[in-house]
N, C-alpha and C positions, 0 to 999 in steps of 0.2 A: 393354162396355169391359173390356179385359184387366186383371186385377189384377197388381200387381207384388209378388211374394213377397219375404220378407225376404232370401232367398238372393241376389236380384238387386241388392239395395241395396249401395252401397259401405260398407265398414267405417268405424269412427270415425276411424282414421288418415287415410283418404282424404278423409273429410268435413272434417276439421280442415285438411288440406293445401289443399283447395279453398277453404275460408274464408280462410285466410291469403293465398292467391294473389289472391282477389277484393279483399281489403284492400290488398294491394300494388299491384294494377292501378289501384284507385281513387286511390291516392296519386300514382302516376306520371302518370296522365292529368289530374290537377288542375294548371292553369296556375300557381297560387300555389305549390304544392309544387315544380314544375319550376324556377321562378325562385329559390326558396330553395336547392334542391339545386345549381343552377348556381353559386351564390355561396359555399356552405358549403365550407370547405377540405377536409373529409374525403370529400365527394361530387362536387366539381366535376370531378375527373379522370375519374371514371366517366361523368359527364354528357357531357363532351366526346368521350369514346370512343364512347358510344352515338350521339351526334349525328353524328359522322363516319361511323359505320357506316350510319346511316339515310340520310345524304346520298349515300353510295356506292350504295345501292340505288336511291334516287330518281333519281339522275343516271346510273345505269348504262347506260341506252340511249344517252345522248349519248356516253359514253366508248367504247362499242363502235362507234359510228359514226365517231368520230375514228380509231379503229384501222382501220376499213374504208376510210376515205379514204386513210390512209397506205399501206395495202396496195395499193389500186388505183393509186396514183401511184408505187409503188416507192420511197417516201420513204426507207426504211431502207437500201436499196442505194445511193441517191444520196449519203447522208452517210457511208457506211461507209468510203470511201477517204480522205476528209478532211472536216472540219467545213465547213459552208456557211453563208453569210450568208442572211438572208431573201430578198435579191434573187437570189442564186444558186439558192436553192430554187425561187423563182418561175420562173426560166428553165428549170430542170431538169424541173419538173412541169407547166408550162404554166398555172399559177395566176396570178392577178393578185397584185401584191406584198402587198396587205392580206390576201388569202386565204392566201397562203403563210405570212405571219407568224402568223395565227390558228392555222393547223394546226400549225406548229412549236411555238408556245407551249403549245397543248393537249397535243401529244405529249410535250413536256418535262415537263409537270405529271404525266403518267402514267408517267414513267420510260422512255418509248420513245426519247426524245432527251435530251440534256444541253445546257443553255444555257451556253456558255463566257463567260468574262469579257469577251472582245472582241466579244460579240454574235453569234457564230456558233453553229450548232447541230451537235453531234456525236452519234454513235450512243450511246444509253443502254443500260442493262442489259437491259431487256425488248426493245428493238429488236434487240439482238444475239441474243437467244433466237429472235426471229421469223426472222432470217436463217438460223439453224442448224436450224430445225425447219420445213421446207417443208410438212409436214402441217398445221401451224397456219395457215399462209397459205391453204391450200386450204379449210380450215374457215371462215375469215373470208370468203373469196370466196363460198362456198356459203351463207353466212348471208343473202344477199340474198333468197333464197326464204323462208327461215324467218321473216324480219322481216315478210313479207307476211301470214303466218298469225298472227303475234303482234300485228298492228295492232289486232285485236279479240280480246283474250284470253278474254273471256267467251263469245263465239261459238265460239271454239276448244274451250273446255271443255264446251260443249254437245254436241260430237261431230259436226261436219259430215261428210257423206259424202265430199266432195272438198275438198282443200286444195292450195295451191301445192306444198307439199312432197310430198304423196301423188302428184301428177302427175309430179313429178321422180323419185320412187322407184318406178320402173316396170319392174323386172326381170320381172314376171310376164307381160309382153305383148310377146314378140318380134315384130318387124315381119313383113310379109307375105313379104319376101324371105328370111326365115330369119336375118337379122342381129339385132344388138342395137339397139333404138331409141335415137335420139340422147340422149333424156333419161336412159335407163338407162346408156348409155355414159358420160355425164357423171357419173352417180352412181358408177359403177364406178371412174372416175378419182379421185374424191374419196376413196373407200374405200381405194384402193391407196396414195395419197399419205399418208394418215393411219395406215395399217397398221403402218408402221415403228415408231412409238411403242408401239403395242399389243403388237407382237411382242417388242420389247425388254423390256417389263415382264413379259410372260408367260414368256418363256424364262428370265428372271433368277430366277424362283421355283423352277426345277428341275422343273417339272411334267412335262417330257418325258424326264426322266432315265431311261435304261433302255429307252426305246421303240425298237423295231426298224423298224416300218413305220407311218407316220402317215397316216390318212385325214382330210383336212381338208374337212368338209362345209360347203357354202356358202362355199368358200374364195376366191371372186372370181377375180382375176387371178393368184393364186398368191403374193401378197406374203408372207403368213405362212409358207407352206410353204417358200418360198425362204430366208427368214430362219432357219427351223428347220434346214434342210439345211446352211446355211452354218455354223450353230452346232455341228452334229454330223456330221462327215464319214461316219460309219457309218450314218446314218439314211437310210431310203428313204421315199418318200411319194407320195400321190395327192391331187389336187384334184378335188372333185366339186361341180359347179355347173351351172347351165343351159348348154345347148350353146354358144350364142354367147359366153358368158363363159368357158367352159372353153377355147374356141379361143384367146382372149386369154391365158389362163394358160399354155397350151402354148407360145405364142410367147415369153412372158416366161421360162419355164423353159429353153427352148432358148437364148435369148440369154444367159442367166446361166450356161450350160454345165452345167446340172443335169438335162438330159433323160435321161441314163443312169441317174439315181437317182429320177426322178420322172415321173409321168404326169398328164395332165389328162383327165378323163372327163366328158362332158356328160350331164345328166339332172336330174330333179326329186326332191328328197328326200321329197316327199309320195307319189310313186307308183312311181318307177323303182327297180330293184334297186340296192342300194348296192354299190360296188366291193369286191371280196374281197381278202384277203391282209394286212389291217392288224391289228396288235395294240393299236392305240389310235386313238381318234377325237377330233378337235378341233372345237369349235363356237366360232369366233371372231367375236364381234359378230353372232350369228345369232339366239339365243333371244329377245333383247329386241325383235326385229322382229315377233314373232308372239304370238298369243294362247296362253293356258294350254293349251287343247285341242290346238292345233297342236304346241306344244312337248312335251306329254305323249305325243302320238302319235309324234313324232320320237324321243324318248328310248326309247320302247318298241321302235322299229325298231332303234335303235342297240344296245340291250341284247341283242336277239335275234341281231344280226349279229356282235357281238364274240365272240371266243373266251373260254373261262373264264379269269378273271384279267385280261381286257382292261381298258384304261383309257379313261376319258372326261375330256377337258380342256375346260372351258367358261370362256371369258374374254370379258368385256364390262363396260361401266359398270353398276354395280348400285346399287339403292336402299339407303339406310342403315337401312331397316326402322324399328325402334323409335327409332333416332337418325338422323332424316332428314339427308341430305347435300346439299351444294350441287350437286355434279356429277350424282349419281344422281337425286335427287328434284326439283331445280329445273330444271337444264338438260335432262337426258334425260327427265324426266317430261313436260315440255312438248314436247320434240322428238318423242317417240313419239306424243303427242297429235296433233301436226301431221302425222305420217305416217299417222294414222288406223289404226295397226296396232301391236300390241304394247305393252309397258310395261317399265320397269326393275324387276327383282325383287331382293329382298334375298338374301344368301347363304342365309338360313334358308328362304326360299321356294323357291330352287333345290334345297336339300336335300330338301324335301318332295317335289318333283317327281321327283327322282332316286331317292329311296327307293321312291316309288310305282311306278316303272318296274322296280325290283328291284335297283338298285345299292346297294353297301355301301361302307364305308371312305370316306365323303364327307369331304373335307378342304377347307379354305379357306386356302391358303398366302398370306401377306401380300405384296402387291406394294409396290414402292418408292413408287409414286405412284398411289393409288386414284382420283385424279381422271381418270386416263387409262383404267385398267381394273382390274377385280378378277377373281380366279381361283377356280374351284371344281373339284376333281378327285374322281373316284369310280371304283370298280372293279366289274366283274362278278364275282360269287362264283366261287371255284375249288374245288369239292369235292375234287378230287384233291390239291390242296395241303394242305387241312386233314387229309385222310386220311394223307398222308405225314408230317405233323408229329405225328400221334397214334401213329404206329407206332414 
């Protein structure tokens, strides 16, 4: 039996804190104390807030399914022109009257609709957000597969080899005809529709300021590069992704009138040469799809490929690390488990990987909405610049 040395034991402040937490937890879990706290004027407000928060978690799966039904039936579009009665909602959606009333009431309770005094339902604040953010609608539609894997969360956490989401996430297997498999094409569409939100958050940080030529590795259909080019008329860029995906990107860039400033090149970042000419590389929602070993190898390739002083921009949902977050650790923690590949990493974990690859000046510019994405930037050392400054 291994002996535990004094140096491995927690100090007295930690032991005291643990003892106080055990005492607190024992009180909170006692039904008698719960009843007293719910009635006592100084604690009942806290009890109600905690109860509401717990109910939100317990009933969250029902709430998300209400939203899924509203999206599938285009409920928000139906009421956006004018408020509708339950009967009119039934006629517009094909639901029976009772089903339409149930859905409308539930959507109103969640602020997707607003119940008017005359009994009609109009568009609510969150319903208006859904109309203005088509990427969110695509995510909700996409959740149908995710729900299948979450039906047995314990089995999912045990690490199954195959899941519904992993079969959907199928970029790695082009079909025999050389095209993109239908499952992967569907995944590409979801990524493209949701990329606008990520691009807006990333570009707002100024992470690309001063970049002349951007290489977007794993850039999908070119949504991020198109947004970056639109944001900076002097910028040039290249999308690098698997060949059938790059072909879709080329079509998108041509349709957007950006083909004179951008190119799309097919290949695998694991084995094929990276396109030349860029002074910055972006990884937008790429690293969290892969293991540490794959990411470390990719960062090493990027480091070798960039010119001295070259920049790396990494943007994706991230773990909160020592302060776990709802988006990074709850949603994307389980989502990447269902993909059976990758994990959300904290900015500190990204920093360690970047520094191990040789990058310096690692920064974490704050995004406006970290629930959508977080950003880490880094640079390849430039000895010439340091020499110039010293002279």
